[in-house]
N, C-alpha and C positions, 0 to 999 in steps of 0.2 A: 754615520759620517764617513767612515773609511770606505764603506760600500759605495757611497755617492761619488767619492773622489776616484775610486777605481773605475766606476762607470764613466765618469767624465774623461779620464785618461783613455779608456777603451774607445769612446766615441771620437776623441781627438785623433788617435792613431789611425782609426779607420778612415776618417775624412782626409788625413794627409796622404794615406796610401791610394785612395780612389781618385785623387786629383790627377794621378798619372794614368793615362789611358792604356799605357803598355801593361799595367797591372791587370786590367780587365782582360786584355788579349791573352797574356801569358797564364793568368790564374784561372780563367773561366773558359774562354773560347777554344784554346788549343786542347786542354784536357777533355772538353765536351766533344770535340770532333775526332780525337785520335782513335778511340775504339771503333766507332762506325767506319772510319776510313781504313783502319788497319784490317778489320775483319772482312770488309768489302773486298779489298785487294788480295787478302789471303785466300778468300773463297774463289775469286776470279782466277788467281794463280793456280790453285789446285784444280779447278775446272779446266783451265787452259791446258795444263800438263796432261790431264787424262784424255782430253780431246785430241791433242797432238799425237798421243800414242795410238788412239783408236783410228784416227784418220791418216796417219803417216808413219806406219810401222815399217821403217826402212831397214831391211836386213839383206845380207848376202847368203845365198845357199850354194855351197860347193857340193855338187851331186853328180859325179861323173857316171854313175850307174843308172841315173834317171829313176831313182827308187820311188816306190809308192808313198813313202813318208814325204819325200820332196814334193811329189805331186799333191799330196794332201795339204801340205802347208801352203803351196802356191794357190790352191783353190780358196783359201780363206780371204774374204773380202778386204779385211783391214791390213793384210800383209802386202807390202810393196817390195818386190824382189829387185835388188840392185846388183850390178856387176862390180867386182872389186879385184884389182891386181895386187893390192897389199892390204889384207884384212886387218892386221894389227894396227897399222897406221890409220886406216879409215875409221876404225872404231874409236881409237884414241882421239882423233880430231873431230869426231861427231858427225862425219859424213854418213856413217852407218850406226844404227843403234846397237846392232849385234850381228854376228855371223855364225852360220851353222855349217859344219863339215860332216857330210854323210859318206861312209866308206863305199867304195865301188861295188863290192859284193854284198851290200846290206840286205837286199831282198832274198838272196840265196841263203844267207846265214839265218835270217828270220824264218825262212821256209823250212830249214832243217832244225829249227828250234834251238839255235845257238845264240847265246846272248851277244849282242853287237853294241859297239860304242859309238856315240855321236859327240863330236867336239863342239862346244859352244864358246864363242869369244864375245865378251861384253866388257863394258867399262864400269867397274864397281864404284867409281867416283862420280858417276852421272846418274841422277835420279831417273831420267828418261830411259837410259840404257838398262837400268835395273828393272824398271817396270816392263820394258820390252822383253827382257829375259823371262820374267815371270809369265807374261802373256804367251810367249812361244812355248815355254815349259808346260803350260796348260794344254796347248794343242798337241804337244808330243805325248802327254799323258792320255789324252783322248784317243790318239792313234794306238797307243800301247793297249788300252782297254779294248779297243776294237779287235786287235790281233789276238788278245787273250780270249775274247768272246768267240772268235772263229775257231780257235784251237779246241775250246771246250765243246763247241757245237759239233765238231768232227768226232768227238768222243762221246757224244750224247750226254754231256754233263751240264747240269743247270748252272749258268754263270753266277747265280746268287750264292752258290756254295763258297765262293771266295769272299763274300761279304756277309758273314753271319750276323753282324750287328749293323743296324741302320741308325745313324745319329740324326735326331731332330733337335735343332737348336732353338732355344727361347732366350731372349735377352731381358735382363732385369730393368734396363733402361731402354726406351724406345730406340730402335736401331737408327732412326733419323737424327737422334740427339746425341748419341754416344760419342761420336768423333768430335763434335763441336764442344761438348762439355770437357772432354779430355784436353783439347787445345786450350780452353779457357782456364782450366785448373793449373796448367803449366805456366801460362803467361800472366794472368791477372794478379796473383799474389806478388810476383816480382815487380810488376809495373806499379802497383799501388804502394808498395813499400818505398819505392824510389820517389813517388809523388809525395808520400808522407814526409820525406826528408827535404825535397826541393820546394814543396808548397810553402812552408813557413820561412824558408831561407831568406828571401828578399826582404820580407817584413822585419825579420829578426836583425839582419845586418843594418837596415835603415834605422830601426828604433834604438839601437845601441851605438855602434860605431858611427852611423850616419849622423846621429844627434851630436856626438862629440865633434865631428868635423864641422857641422853647422854652428856649433857653439850654443845650442839650445838645451843641452842637458843640464848645465850648471844652473841656469835660471829656473828650470823646472824643479831642481833640488832645493832651491831657496824658498819655495812656496810652503804653505802649511801642510801640504800632503806628505804623509810618511813615505819612506822608501818602499815599505811593504805594499802600500796602496798603489804606488807607481808600478811596482813589479807586477801586481795582479792585473792592473789595467793593460799593461803592455803584453803580458802573457796571454790574456784572453783575446786580445786583438790579433796576436800572432797565431794563436790556435784557430781563431775564426777564419783568418785568411788562408791558413794552411788547409783547414778542412774544406773550405770553399773550393780549393783546387781539387781535392780528393772527391768531393761531392760532385763536381763537374765531370770528373772522369767516370764516376759511377753512373751519372746521368747519361753519359755517352755509352756506357755499357748497356743501359736499359734500351737506348735507341738501337744499339747493335743487336739486341735480342729480338727486336721487332723487324729486323731487316728481312727482306725477301729471301726465301730459301734458295732462290736461283743463284745467289752469290756463292752458295756452298755446293753448287753442282746438283741441286735438287735434293740435298740430304736433310732438309728440314731446318736448317739454320740453328740458332741458339735458343735455348729455353731454360730460364732460371726463374724460380718463383721469387716473389717480392720479399718474402721472409728472409731468404738467403741473402738477397741484396742488402736488406736492412742490417742484418747481422755483420756482413762484410764491412758495411759503412761504420758500424760501432767500433769494430776492431781497428779500422783505419783512423778513426777519430782518436782513439787512445794512443796509437803509435805517433800520430801527429802532435799530441800534447807532450809526449816524451821528447821528441826532437825539437819542438818549439821552445821548451824550457832550456834544453842544452844549447841550442843555437843563440838564444838570447844571452845566456851566460858567456859564451865565447865572444859574442859581439860586444858585450860590456867590457870584456877584458882587452879586446883589440884596441890599438891606437887609432886605426883608420879604417875606412870602408874597405879598402883593398886588402889590408891585413886580415880583417874579419872574414872576407871571402876565402882567403888562403887557408885560414884555420878551419873553416866550416866545410869546405869542399870534400875533405877526406871522409866526412860522415856518409857521403854517398857510397863510398867503397864499403864502409862498415855495414850499410844496409844491404848492399848488393851481395856480399859474401853469404850470409845465412839464407837470403832469398834464393840465390843460385844453388846453394847447398841442398835445398829441399826441392829443387826443380823437378827431379825425376821420381820423387817419392809418391807412391800410390796413395791416394786419399783414403782408400778403404782399409789400408793396413799401416797406420802410422804408430810407431812405438811411443809410449808415454814420455820417454826421456827427451824427445824432441820438443815437448811442450815446456821444458825447463830451460831451453836455450833461448837467450834474448833474440827477438825478431824472428827466429826460426819458428817459435811457437805461434806468432801472428800469421806467418805464411802458411803453416800447416792448418791452422784453424780456418783460414780463408778457403783452403783446398777442400776441407770437409764440408763447409757451408755450400760451396759450389756443387759438390757431389750430393748434397741433400742429407748429409750426416750431421746429427746433433748429439755429440757425445758429451754428456754433462760433466764428466770428470775432466776431459780435455778443456772444455769451456771454462770451468771453475779454476783449473790450474793456470791457464793463460791469463784470465782476468786478475787473479791474485798477483801474478808476476807483473802485470801491466800497472796495477796500482802501486806496487813497490817501485817500479821504474819511474813512474810519474812523481811520486813523493821524493825519491832520491834526486831526480832532475830539478825539481822545484827547490829543494834544500840547497842544492849546488848553486842554482840561480840566485837564491836569497843571500847566500854567502858572498858571491861575487858582487852583488848589488850593495852589500853593506860595507865593503872594503874601500876606504878612501883611496888607497894607493892603486887600486884597480880602476876605479871610476875616473880618476884624474891622471891616468898614465899618459905621458906625452912623449 
């Protein structure tokens, strides 16, 4: 009987929610599109920045001695040499990506095997300027190696004597997937945790404080349904709606993984196996259940819709802090104590799943804590739902 009543309440709450078309847009459409759109524009932005550097490497070369290094740099197809009367100002304003000052007696010093200094000016607050500096630095290293090779040749010395060790690199993850997986492990846990908080929020506020304002909560309590049955029905409806938002965002993630690699500058795009996506979804569901129960409790306590929103909004900050705190943690080296910190454990576990790591100790620790959180949140919700002075606060 109780199960039937809970199911009826569950269906009733879902029908009430889906009468509003905005719910479908906010809960399904936006989360479904956000990852494909975000990764598409991220890929385009990365690709665009690289192409701007390749095709428009604007630098100033101050070379009064007309050195061989200056000539070598000017011969490079991607370097566009510009005149500048004020190097520091032009670099700071973005008119130049960087500037190079070569001493007048550079060639004679190099010819006498005296170490010479080259001054590079760049903007360390500009991504393009830093990339330009790295590019020019590579060219300078190439010229340096050429000079060293000539000096050794004059002495009949094999140039390989300076490189006794040759490094051949092999990657554990496909080189085309490494960057995209790193980006995903940084962003996905944080975004999903925020969705787990915001997903059930609208439904929780409506089913508690909203019913108080509409005057429909009191008649519902006068029926034969027990308060516990009503609580279960509302809780499962809120959880379902919250997870629907999270599932939509995961669906968007799957779409993003199938995007053309062109958006990522030909680097292979994203690649995550379905097992990892499924496990990330399970973790997201558990977190959604925790926040669904908490938000329902707060909503029941609140006098009005507006007051409930005011009380619930700080939960986003609570979710953001541990998510951001684990933002830069390497998924391959996460200490066990992180899996005992609320929400941080969920974020860390998602990171491991994305990286293809399935550490059973970490999984078990996180799941045990999740069950504890859910039980505690439900007991709190039950307590709030059983207090007359809370339900009928005016």
